[in-house]
Structures are given as structure tokens and as C-alpha cells.
GULUMVO-423841 format. One record per residue (C-alpha): x, y, z; residue in one letter; residue number from 1. Coordinates in steps of 0.5 Angstrom, whole numbers, padded with zeros to 4 digits. Example, Ala and Ser with C-alpha at 12.3 -4.5 7.8 and 13.67 -1.06 7.14 Angstrom:
<pts>
       X       Y       Z   resn   resi
    0025   -0009    0016      A      1
    0027   -0002    0014      S      2
</pts>
This chain:
<pts>
       X       Y       Z   resn   resi
   -0126    0057    0020      X      1
   -0121    0063    0019      X      2
   -0127    0068    0017      X      3
   -0131    0065    0023      X      4
   -0125    0067    0027      X      5
   -0125    0074    0024      X      6
   -0132    0075    0025      X      7
   -0132    0073    0032      X      8
   -0126    0078    0033      X      9
   -0130    0084    0030      X     10
   -0136    0083    0034      X     11
   -0132    0083    0040      X     12
   -0128    0089    0039      X     13
   -0134    0093    0035      X     14
   -0137    0092    0042      X     15
   -0132    0095    0046      X     16
   -0132    0103    0044      X     17
   -0125    0104    0046      X     18
   -0122    0100    0039      X     19
   -0126    0105    0035      X     20
   -0128    0099    0030      X     21
   -0133    0101    0024      X     22
   -0140    0098    0025      X     23
   -0143    0094    0019      X     24
   -0144    0099    0014      X     25
   -0139    0104    0016      X     26
   -0132    0105    0015      X     27
   -0126    0109    0017      X     28
   -0124    0115    0012      X     29
   -0119    0120    0012      X     30
   -0120    0127    0010      X     31
   -0115    0133    0009      X     32
   -0120    0139    0009      X     33
   -0126    0142    0013      X     34
   -0130    0146    0009      X     35
   -0134    0151    0013      X     36
   -0141    0154    0010      X     37
   -0146    0158    0012      X     38
   -0154    0156    0013      X     39
   -0155    0160    0007      X     40
   -0150    0155    0003      X     41
   -0144    0160    0002      X     42
   -0137    0158    0003      X     43
   -0134    0161    0009      X     44
   -0127    0158    0010      X     45
   -0123    0152    0008      X     46
   -0119    0149    0013      X     47
   -0113    0145    0012      X     48
   -0111    0139    0017      X     49
   -0104    0137    0013      X     50
   -0098    0142    0012      X     51
   -0093    0137    0010      X     52
   -0096    0131    0007      X     53
   -0090    0127    0008      X     54
   -0090    0128    0016      X     55
   -0097    0130    0018      X     56
   -0103    0125    0018      X     57
   -0110    0127    0016      X     58
   -0116    0127    0020      X     59
   -0120    0121    0020      X     60
   -0127    0119    0022      X     61
   -0132    0113    0022      X     62
   -0138    0114    0017      X     63
   -0142    0110    0013      X     64
   -0138    0107    0007      X     65
   -0137    0111    0001      X     66
   -0141    0111   -0005      X     67
   -0136    0111   -0010      X     68
   -0135    0106   -0016      X     69
   -0131    0106   -0022      X     70
   -0131    0112   -0027      X     71
   -0134    0118   -0024      X     72
   -0138    0118   -0018      X     73
   -0139    0122   -0012      X     74
   -0140    0120   -0004      X     75
   -0144    0124    0001      X     76
   -0141    0130    0005      X     77
   -0134    0127    0005      X     78
   -0130    0127   -0002      X     79
   -0125    0129   -0006      X     80
   -0125    0137   -0007      X     81
   -0125    0136   -0015      X     82
   -0132    0133   -0013      X     83
   -0134    0138   -0008      X     84
   -0132    0144   -0011      X     85
   -0130    0143   -0018      X     86
   -0123    0145   -0017      X     87
   -0116    0141   -0017      X     88
   -0109    0143   -0016      X     89
   -0108    0145   -0023      X     90
   -0112    0150   -0026      X     91
   -0114    0146   -0032      X     92
   -0118    0140   -0034      X     93
   -0124    0144   -0033      X     94
   -0129    0140   -0037      X     95
   -0127    0134   -0032      X     96
   -0127    0138   -0026      X     97
   -0134    0140   -0028      X     98
   -0137    0133   -0030      X     99
   -0134    0131   -0023      X    100
   -0138    0137   -0019      X    101
   -0144    0135   -0023      X    102
   -0144    0128   -0021      X    103
   -0143    0131   -0013      X    104
   -0149    0136   -0014      X    105
   -0154    0131   -0017      X    106
   -0152    0126   -0011      X    107
   -0153    0131   -0006      X    108
   -0159    0135   -0009      X    109
   -0163    0128   -0010      X    110
   -0160    0125   -0003      X    111
   -0162    0131    0002      X    112
   -0167    0135   -0002      X    113
   -0172    0133    0003      X    114
   -0168    0133    0009      X    115
   -0170    0137    0015      X    116
   -0164    0138    0019      X    117
   -0160    0145    0018      X    118
   -0154    0141    0015      X    119
   -0158    0138    0010      X    120
   -0161    0144    0008      X    121
   -0155    0148    0008      X    122
   -0151    0143    0003      X    123
   -0157    0143   -0002      X    124
   -0156    0151   -0002      X    125
   -0149    0150   -0003      X    126
   -0149    0146   -0009      X    127
   -0155    0150   -0012      X    128
   -0151    0156   -0011      X    129
   -0143    0154   -0012      X    130
   -0141    0156   -0019      X    131
   -0135    0152   -0021      X    132
   -0133    0157   -0027      X    133
   -0132    0163   -0021      X    134
   -0128    0158   -0016      X    135
   -0121    0160   -0017      X    136
   -0124    0167   -0016      X    137
   -0126    0166   -0009      X    138
   -0122    0168   -0004      X    139
   -0122    0162    0000      X    140
   -0120    0158   -0005      X    141
   -0114    0162   -0007      X    142
   -0112    0163    0000      X    143
   -0112    0155    0001      X    144
   -0108    0153   -0005      X    145
   -0101    0153   -0005      X    146
   -0097    0159   -0009      X    147
   -0097    0154   -0015      X    148
   -0103    0151   -0014      X    149
   -0100    0144   -0016      X    150
   -0101    0141   -0009      X    151
   -0107    0144   -0007      X    152
   -0114    0140   -0006      X    153
   -0111    0133   -0006      X    154
   -0115    0129   -0001      X    155
   -0122    0129    0002      X    156
   -0126    0134    0005      X    157
   -0132    0134    0010      X    158
   -0137    0140    0011      X    159
   -0138    0143    0017      X    160
   -0143    0149    0019      X    161
   -0140    0156    0022      X    162
   -0140    0156    0029      X    163
   -0141    0148    0030      X    164
   -0137    0143    0033      X    165
   -0139    0137    0029      X    166
   -0138    0136    0022      X    167
   -0144    0134    0017      X    168
   -0142    0126    0017      X    169
   -0144    0126    0025      X    170
   -0151    0129    0023      X    171
   -0156    0124    0025      X    172
   -0161    0126    0019      X    173
   -0155    0126    0014      X    174
   -0152    0119    0017      X    175
   -0159    0116    0016      X    176
   -0160    0118    0009      X    177
   -0153    0116    0007      X    178
   -0154    0109    0010      X    179
   -0161    0108    0007      X    180
   -0158    0110    0000      X    181
   -0152    0105    0001      X    182
   -0157    0099    0003      X    183
   -0161    0100   -0003      X    184
   -0155    0100   -0007      X    185
   -0153    0094   -0004      X    186
   -0159    0090   -0005      X    187
   -0159    0092   -0012      X    188
   -0152    0090   -0013      X    189
   -0152    0084   -0009      X    190
   -0159    0081   -0012      X    191
   -0157    0074   -0010      X    192
   -0159    0072   -0003      X    193
   -0158    0065    0001      X    194
   -0156    0062    0008      X    195
   -0149    0066    0010      X    196
   -0144    0060    0011      X    197
   -0141    0065    0017      X    198
   -0147    0068    0020      X    199
   -0152    0062    0018      X    200
   -0158    0067    0017      X    201
   -0161    0068    0010      X    202
   -0158    0074    0008      X    203
   -0156    0078    0001      X    204
   -0149    0074   -0001      X    205
   -0143    0079   -0003      X    206
   -0142    0079   -0010      X    207
   -0135    0082   -0010      X    208
   -0131    0082   -0003      X    209
   -0127    0088   -0001      X    210
   -0119    0089   -0002      X    211
   -0114    0089    0003      X    212
   -0108    0093    0003      X    213
   -0102    0091    0008      X    214
   -0100    0084    0005      X    215
   -0093    0085    0003      X    216
   -0092    0084   -0005      X    217
   -0099    0084   -0006      X    218
   -0102    0089   -0011      X    219
   -0101    0097   -0008      X    220
   -0109    0098   -0009      X    221
   -0110    0092   -0005      X    222
   -0112    0085   -0006      X    223
   -0118    0080   -0004      X    224
   -0118    0074    0000      X    225
   -0124    0071   -0003      X    226
   -0124    0072   -0011      X    227
   -0127    0068   -0017      X    228
   -0125    0071   -0023      X    229
   -0125    0065   -0028      X    230
   -0130    0061   -0030      X    231
   -0126    0055   -0028      X    232
   -0126    0057   -0020      X    233
   -0134    0057   -0021      X    234
   -0139    0052   -0020      X    235
   -0146    0050   -0019      X    236
   -0148    0056   -0024      X    237
   -0146    0061   -0019      X    238
   -0142    0067   -0021      X    239
   -0136    0071   -0018      X    240
   -0136    0071   -0010      X    241
   -0143    0068   -0010      X    242
   -0139    0061   -0010      X    243
   -0137    0063   -0003      X    244
   -0144    0064    0000      X    245
   -0141    0070    0005      X    246
   -0146    0075    0006      X    247
   -0145    0082    0006      X    248
   -0145    0083    0013      X    249
   -0140    0077    0014      X    250
   -0136    0080    0008      X    251
   -0136    0087    0012      X    252
   -0134    0084    0018      X    253
   -0128    0080    0016      X    254
   -0125    0085    0011      X    255
   -0126    0091    0017      X    256
   -0122    0087    0022      X    257
   -0117    0084    0018      X    258
   -0115    0091    0015      X    259
   -0115    0093    0022      X    260
   -0110    0088    0024      X    261
   -0106    0089    0018      X    262
   -0106    0096    0019      X    263
   -0103    0095    0026      X    264
   -0096    0095    0025      X    265
   -0094    0093    0033      X    266
   -0097    0086    0032      X    267
   -0095    0084    0025      X    268
   -0089    0080    0023      X    269
   -0086    0080    0016      X    270
   -0083    0073    0015      X    271
   -0080    0072    0008      X    272
   -0086    0073    0003      X    273
   -0091    0072    0009      X    274
   -0095    0077    0013      X    275
   -0097    0074    0019      X    276
   -0102    0077    0024      X    277
   -0105    0075    0030      X    278
   -0110    0076    0035      X    279
   -0113    0073    0041      X    280
   -0120    0071    0044      X    281
   -0120    0077    0049      X    282
   -0119    0084    0047      X    283
   -0114    0086    0053      X    284
   -0107    0088    0050      X    285
   -0103    0084    0054      X    286
   -0105    0078    0050      X    287
   -0102    0081    0044      X    288
   -0096    0083    0047      X    289
   -0095    0076    0050      X    290
   -0096    0073    0043      X    291
   -0091    0078    0040      X    292
   -0086    0077    0045      X    293
   -0087    0069    0044      X    294
   -0087    0070    0036      X    295
   -0081    0075    0036      X    296
   -0077    0074    0042      X    297
   -0076    0079    0048      X    298
   -0071    0084    0047      X    299
   -0064    0081    0046      X    300
   -0058    0086    0048      X    301
   -0053    0082    0042      X    302
   -0058    0083    0036      X    303
   -0055    0089    0034      X    304
   -0048    0085    0033      X    305
   -0052    0081    0028      X    306
   -0053    0082    0021      X    307
   -0060    0080    0022      X    308
   -0062    0086    0026      X    309
   -0060    0090    0020      X    310
   -0065    0085    0016      X    311
   -0070    0087    0020      X    312
   -0070    0094    0019      X    313
   -0070    0093    0012      X    314
   -0076    0089    0012      X    315
   -0080    0093    0017      X    316
   -0081    0089    0022      X    317
   -0079    0094    0027      X    318
   -0085    0097    0031      X    319
   -0087    0102    0036      X    320
   -0089    0097    0041      X    321
   -0086    0097    0048      X    322
   -0088    0091    0052      X    323
   -0088    0093    0060      X    324
   -0084    0089    0064      X    325
   -0089    0084    0067      X    326
   -0090    0082    0059      X    327
   -0082    0081    0058      X    328
   -0082    0077    0065      X    329
   -0088    0073    0063      X    330
   -0085    0071    0056      X    331
   -0078    0069    0059      X    332
   -0082    0065    0064      X    333
   -0085    0061    0059      X    334
   -0079    0060    0055      X    335
   -0076    0057    0061      X    336
   -0082    0053    0063      X    337
   -0087    0053    0058      X    338
   -0094    0054    0060      X    339
   -0092    0052    0067      X    340
   -0088    0059    0067      X    341
   -0095    0063    0067      X    342
   -0097    0060    0073      X    343
   -0090    0061    0076      X    344
   -0090    0069    0074      X    345
   -0097    0071    0074      X    346
   -0102    0066    0077      X    347
   -0108    0070    0076      X    348
   -0106    0071    0068      X    349
   -0112    0068    0064      X    350
   -0110    0061    0061      X    351
   -0117    0060    0058      X    352
   -0115    0065    0052      X    353
   -0115    0062    0045      X    354
   -0109    0065    0040      X    355
   -0110    0065    0033      X    356
   -0104    0066    0028      X    357
   -0106    0068    0020      X    358
   -0100    0068    0015      X    359
   -0102    0071    0008      X    360
   -0098    0071    0002      X    361
   -0099    0075   -0005      X    362
   -0102    0071   -0010      X    363
   -0103    0075   -0017      X    364
   -0109    0079   -0016      X    365
   -0111    0075   -0009      X    366
   -0108    0074   -0002      X    367
   -0107    0067   -0001      X    368
   -0107    0063    0006      X    369
   -0100    0060    0008      X    370
   -0102    0058    0015      X    371
   -0108    0059    0020      X    372
   -0107    0056    0027      X    373
   -0111    0057    0033      X    374
   -0110    0054    0040      X    375
   -0111    0055    0047      X    376
   -0106    0059    0050      X    377
   -0103    0053    0054      X    378
   -0101    0049    0048      X    379
   -0099    0055    0044      X    380
   -0094    0057    0050      X    381
   -0092    0049    0050      X    382
   -0090    0049    0043      X    383
   -0086    0056    0043      X    384
   -0082    0053    0049      X    385
   -0081    0047    0046      X    386
   -0078    0051    0040      X    387
   -0074    0055    0045      X    388
   -0071    0049    0048      X    389
   -0069    0045    0041      X    390
   -0066    0052    0039      X    391
   -0061    0053    0045      X    392
   -0054    0052    0044      X    393
   -0048    0054    0047      X    394
   -0044    0059    0044      X    395
   -0037    0061    0047      X    396
   -0037    0068    0045      X    397
   -0042    0072    0050      X    398
   -0041    0078    0046      X    399
   -0045    0075    0040      X    400
   -0049    0070    0043      X    401
   -0057    0070    0042      X    402
   -0061    0068    0048      X    403
   -0067    0067    0043      X    404
   -0067    0065    0036      X    405
   -0072    0068    0033      X    406
   -0076    0065    0027      X    407
   -0073    0070    0022      X    408
   -0066    0068    0025      X    409
   -0067    0061    0022      X    410
   -0070    0064    0015      X    411
   -0064    0069    0014      X    412
   -0059    0063    0016      X    413
   -0060    0060    0009      X    414
   -0058    0067    0006      X    415
   -0051    0068    0004      X    416
   -0048    0073    0009      X    417
   -0044    0077    0003      X    418
   -0051    0078   -0001      X    419
   -0054    0085   -0001      X    420
   -0060    0082   -0003      X    421
   -0063    0078    0003      X    422
   -0068    0075   -0001      X    423
   -0071    0068    0003      X    424
   -0074    0063   -0001      X    425
   -0082    0065   -0001      X    426
   -0084    0058    0001      X    427
   -0079    0058    0007      X    428
   -0083    0063    0012      X    429
   -0089    0060    0012      X    430
   -0087    0053    0013      X    431
   -0082    0055    0019      X    432
   -0087    0059    0022      X    433
   -0092    0053    0022      X    434
   -0087    0048    0025      X    435
   -0086    0053    0031      X    436
   -0093    0054    0033      X    437
   -0096    0048    0032      X    438
   -0090    0043    0034      X    439
   -0090    0039    0028      X    440
   -0083    0037    0024      X    441
   -0079    0043    0021      X    442
   -0079    0043    0013      X    443
   -0074    0039    0009      X    444
   -0072    0045    0005      X    445
   -0070    0049    0011      X    446
   -0065    0043    0013      X    447
   -0063    0043    0005      X    448
   -0061    0050    0005      X    449
   -0058    0050    0011      X    450
   -0053    0045    0009      X    451
   -0052    0048    0002      X    452
   -0050    0055    0005      X    453
   -0046    0052    0011      X    454
   -0042    0048    0006      X    455
   -0041    0053    0001      X    456
   -0039    0059    0006      X    457
   -0035    0054    0010      X    458
   -0038    0058    0016      X    459
   -0042    0055    0022      X    460
   -0045    0060    0027      X    461
   -0050    0060    0033      X    462
   -0056    0061    0029      X    463
   -0054    0055    0024      X    464
   -0052    0050    0029      X    465
   -0058    0052    0033      X    466
   -0063    0050    0027      X    467
   -0059    0044    0025      X    468
   -0060    0042    0032      X    469
   -0067    0043    0033      X    470
   -0068    0039    0026      X    471
   -0064    0033    0028      X    472
   -0068    0033    0035      X    473
   -0075    0034    0032      X    474
   -0075    0031    0025      X    475
   -0070    0025    0027      X    476
   -0071    0024    0034      X    477
   -0063    0025    0036      X    478
   -0064    0025    0043      X    479
   -0057    0025    0045      X    480
   -0056    0032    0042      X    481
   -0057    0038    0047      X    482
   -0054    0045    0049      X    483
   -0047    0043    0050      X    484
   -0042    0038    0047      X    485
   -0044    0031    0048      X    486
   -0037    0028    0049      X    487
   -0040    0021    0051      X    488
   -0044    0021    0044      X    489
   -0043    0014    0040      X    490
   -0045    0018    0033      X    491
   -0040    0017    0028      X    492
   -0042    0023    0024      X    493
   -0042    0027    0030      X    494
   -0035    0025    0033      X    495
   -0032    0026    0026      X    496
   -0034    0033    0026      X    497
   -0031    0033    0033      X    498
   -0024    0030    0030      X    499
   -0025    0036    0024      X    500
   -0025    0041    0029      X    501
   -0019    0038    0033      X    502
   -0015    0038    0026      X    503
   -0016    0045    0025      X    504
   -0014    0047    0032      X    505
   -0008    0043    0031      X    506
   -0006    0046    0024      X    507
   -0007    0053    0027      X    508
   -0003    0052    0033      X    509
    0003    0049    0029      X    510
    0003    0056    0025      X    511
    0002    0060    0031      X    512
   -0005    0062    0029      X    513
   -0003    0066    0023      X    514
   -0006    0063    0017      X    515
   -0010    0066    0012      X    516
   -0014    0059    0011      X    517
   -0014    0053    0014      X    518
   -0016    0046    0013      X    519
   -0024    0048    0014      X    520
   -0023    0053    0008      X    521
   -0021    0048    0003      X    522
   -0024    0041    0006      X    523
   -0030    0042    0010      X    524
   -0035    0041    0005      X    525
   -0032    0034    0003      X    526
   -0030    0032    0010      X    527
   -0038    0033    0011      X    528
   -0040    0029    0005      X    529
   -0035    0024    0004      X    530
   -0030    0023    0010      X    531
   -0026    0017    0007      X    532
   -0023    0022    0001      X    533
   -0020    0027    0006      X    534
   -0019    0024    0013      X    535
   -0013    0020    0012      X    536
   -0009    0025    0009      X    537
   -0012    0030    0014      X    538
   -0009    0026    0020      X    539
   -0002    0025    0016      X    540
   -0002    0032    0016      X    541
   -0004    0033    0023      X    542
    0002    0029    0025      X    543
    0007    0034    0022      X    544
    0003    0039    0025      X    545
    0003    0036    0032      X    546
    0011    0035    0032      X    547
    0011    0043    0032      X    548
    0007    0044    0038      X    549
    0009    0043    0045      X    550
    0006    0039    0050      X    551
    0001    0033    0048      X    552
   -0006    0035    0050      X    553
   -0008    0036    0043      X    554
   -0006    0029    0041      X    555
   -0009    0026    0047      X    556
   -0016    0030    0046      X    557
   -0015    0028    0038      X    558
   -0014    0021    0040      X    559
   -0020    0021    0045      X    560
   -0025    0023    0039      X    561
   -0022    0018    0034      X    562
   -0023    0012    0039      X    563
   -0030    0014    0039      X    564
   -0031    0012    0031      X    565
   -0031    0005    0030      X    566
   -0025    0002    0027      X    567
   -0023    0009    0025      X    568
   -0028    0007    0019      X    569
   -0029    0013    0015      X    570
   -0035    0013    0011      X    571
   -0035    0014    0003      X    572
   -0041    0018    0004      X    573
   -0046    0021    0009      X    574
   -0053    0022    0009      X    575
   -0056    0029    0010      X    576
   -0058    0027    0017      X    577
   -0050    0025    0018      X    578
   -0048    0031    0015      X    579
   -0052    0035    0020      X    580
   -0049    0031    0026      X    581
   -0042    0032    0023      X    582
   -0043    0040    0023      X    583
   -0046    0040    0030      X    584
   -0040    0036    0033      X    585
   -0035    0041    0029      X    586
   -0039    0047    0032      X    587
   -0040    0044    0039      X    588
   -0033    0042    0039      X    589
   -0030    0049    0037      X    590
   -0034    0052    0042      X    591
   -0031    0047    0048      X    592
   -0024    0049    0046      X    593
   -0025    0056    0046      X    594
   -0029    0056    0052      X    595
   -0025    0059    0058      X    596
   -0025    0054    0064      X    597
   -0030    0059    0069      X    598
   -0035    0060    0063      X    599
   -0036    0052    0062      X    600
   -0043    0050    0064      X    601
   -0045    0050    0071      X    602
   -0038    0052    0074      X    603
   -0035    0045    0071      X    604
   -0028    0046    0069      X    605
   -0024    0044    0063      X    606
   -0019    0038    0063      X    607
</pts>
């Protein structure tokens, strides 16, 4: 299913020339130098395309895949200059340089000796004439090298004839001979043929699938999505990736397009240990911008006031993308009205498009799939809208209010705010994203860690309260919970939280607001889990505090909350769901207390 979707996306983009996607048998290759030679095979010049390797990017081109294998092996007309010229940055390792150059010389002479083009004849003459013993005496080598020679000639070089605009890797005859040799090697290296599980035709089966880079935490040299490196994973007498029955062509397509997605920083998300990529059944950029906006939220002016904004920077979740106002407005409309918001904002927007979201995680030498989602744009928007409604909660301090709770906000809410290491549980990222995009239940581990973190730190901010609200609504079907304080709720645990909020405010007012610590710092965790242990004592203390406060308003409000608790019965223990309700009641009551009259919902005023 995943490979099919990737191959279909590859076919769509490969047929659109604007995406510069390599066709089967080709790949995008970087090069740092252009070696200019004459038709007689003489070195005319060496042009460097990178002055500062930390700032400048090398040039790149689509060309047949290289022939390099492990050990000493060369590739045609585009290779490291150690192979093409027999030189390295340092004037040493002469024996190794010679072996590499001879490998390149044998390849080029065997491959292009029968060539008829000017380029083929020139490259043959060059390798026949070039003497690596005199390489460092050549004026072009010396002028191209840096003063010490330590950083010279690192990276690939390509060939070009003097006076021409095209390089050798763009010559039709060179390409044809190169491609034919690659096909011959593929047949020799992949002798097993069979029906491809992706394409359906009888084709050579890929014995070893290509490695992918860009998955956070995976090996720096790359890791394979499909790999059979132990006998225990093999069956029916097949070895290695012959077990997967994926043809060379299909393997090329899915690895090429997946690497394209992983390289595209503007449409990639990091959530915990997971690397998330997404695509649509349309090549139009607006669908990717929309998906990114729905998954990561639209710009929020208050993000920079939160620690999570700094964490985003540390985790490379920033991108250079700048979605236009149309997409931003469309995202906001969808968050407000679901898929109906598309019609409201842009009736001509194609709602028949499908979305695909793939979550990848490192696993030893391979890449594991954490989740894969595919659905219509309509359903995807409705699921995001549902998540947005569930996580909306009123926050009295507008300066620190988040209008959209991002998935990463939920993750980092489980991490200590005082910790310098913002490491998230590796299983949490995929589980949370899966719940958001599919509309299924939130993971229990999220609820567990939220409760633990809140009780440990005795701190409930908007994000944590939002997460608890969403979990109680979706997982426990608590329909009476909404964005604002529910003063009519009959939920005893919720009302106990409200009572605790008033007890804390009463204590603060009695002390004139100058307390180093309140009852929350000492009793919150116990009051949440074991109310019967502390509430009788706290109520007695409250009477002493109330005697110091002018007026009877807080005493009346406290009495209203207590009246909602049946027989003022304080349970010995509370379940996790009840603890969540307690925390939510406490948070929402605190926000109501600190809300200015004119800031209350829909213009209503407080008592």
C-alpha cells in the first residue's frame, strides 16, 4: 500500500518536467568541479563551483545512476577527482591514487573506445594521455588547489569540451552507453525475476533496496525501508530482498520519490523521534501548503512566548516555506468549519484530492513505519477540525493564548519545563499523530504522562489543559466539557477541582497576594488523587482565611461549588479520568476568576 502510493506519486511528478525528478535508471548527482578538456584529450582548465563549502552549494544534474560499488570502483564522466585525475587534497597516498585512477581509466576506455561522438573520443584520449606522476606539475592542478592542498579536489567533477556549453553527462551517446552498461550490471546483480508486487509485470527483482537519508536518528549513511539481513526474516528459500518481490523499477521509483520528500524541508515534520512526510494525489503546491498548515497550524503571534517555539528551532521544524494568504485563510476556515470551510472559502478548490501521510522512525540499520494514513481531503479536514475543536480551551491571559494547539505542543507538554533536554517519549509522536489524522482515540500513554507531569510540577497551562480536555471528550465521551467553564456540571471530580481553585484564591487574597507558596504547591497532587486526605483540612483553613477578607463573594462562590458535590463527599481515591476532570475543573475555574468582565465569552459579564 505504501509503496504503491509512492510509486504513483513518482509517476505523477516524473511526468511533470517542472519537478526535475529522475527517471528510472537516473539520479540527481552533485558536482563541485568542471574539468575542461580539448578534443585531443589535453587538460585545458579546472573550474571550481564552490568557494566556501559551508555556505556554497555544489551544482547538480540528472544523470544515469553511478556505477560505484564497495571498494575501489569508478563511475563514468562524473566521479571524485581522485579517480578522474589521480589527485587528492594532500600530495601523498600515491599508490592509492594510482589504483583509483587506473580503475577509472579502465572503465572509460572499455566503455567509450568505440564511441563516435566528439565527447567519447576526447575522454578516451584524455585517459590515454593523462600521467598522474606529473599531475602536481600541471599548472591547472596547482592553480585549482588551495595553498596547502589539504581541501583541494574533494567532491565530484564532470567533463566538458572547450567551447561547449553542455557537459559530457549530457551527451546522448555517453548517456546511452552509460545506461546500457548499468542495465547489463542490473541483470547480472539481480538474476532473480518474478512478478513485481507493485507494477505487476514479470521483471528483475531488486536484491538490495536503496538506502534513504533524512530520517532523524537513522544512520548518517542512510537506512533501507525494506531489508532482509537475517535468515529469520527470510522465507520460501528466498534470500535478502527477493523476499519482498519488488522489481528494480519499483524499488527505484519509491526510493527516489521518498528521498525527494525527505529532502524537501518545507514539507517535512519532526515529531519526537518520528519523521513525517506527506503528499497528495495532485502535483499542485497548494495541496502541500494546505496539508502543512493543517498539520502544523497557521502562524500564531503568541508562539514565540512559549518554550515550545524554542524547541521547534532545536528540532529543525522551521522551514523556508511561506504559504500565501489564500492558503492561510483556507486553513483557518477549515479549522472553524471542517471540510465545509473549503466550500465557504474557495468553492472551486478540488476536494477530490487524496492525502497521504507517512511517519518514519529509525530502527537499528533500517527505517520502520510508525503510521501511514491515506484518505480524501474532505475526511482529512474533518479529522483536523475535530481535533481543533477538542483542544480549544479558554485562556484568560491573551498574551500567552495559543489559537491552535499543534501536535508538537501536545508532545512537549509531557516534558518538564525545567529540563534542558526536551526528549519526548519515542512512542508518543507517532501515536499522537495517528490519533489526530485518523480521528481515533488518543494514546493512553499521553494521558498518563500528562497527569504525572502536572502533579509533579503542580502546573497546568493552556496546552496541558487542552490535551486533557481532548482526551476526556474523545476517549471517555465526556460531552459536558467545553471550551469554557461549565458551572452546571454534575461531575464531582470536576467540581472538586473548582473548589480547590477557590481555596487557593481565598488563601492568596487573605495573604494580600504575597505568598511564596500556596496550597497548590503543597497539596495539589494529593487533592487530585486522594481528595479525602486533604480537603477537610483545607476547608478548615479556608474559614480562617475568609475571616481576613472583606466581603462575602468568595465564600458564596465556594459554597456554590461545594453544593454541587453530593453530600460534600470527598472520595478516598480518584481514577485517572476523575483526576483529569479535577485538573480541568481547576484550570477552567482559575481562568474564569482571572477573566476581566469584558473578556468573558460572548460579552457576558461575571457576577
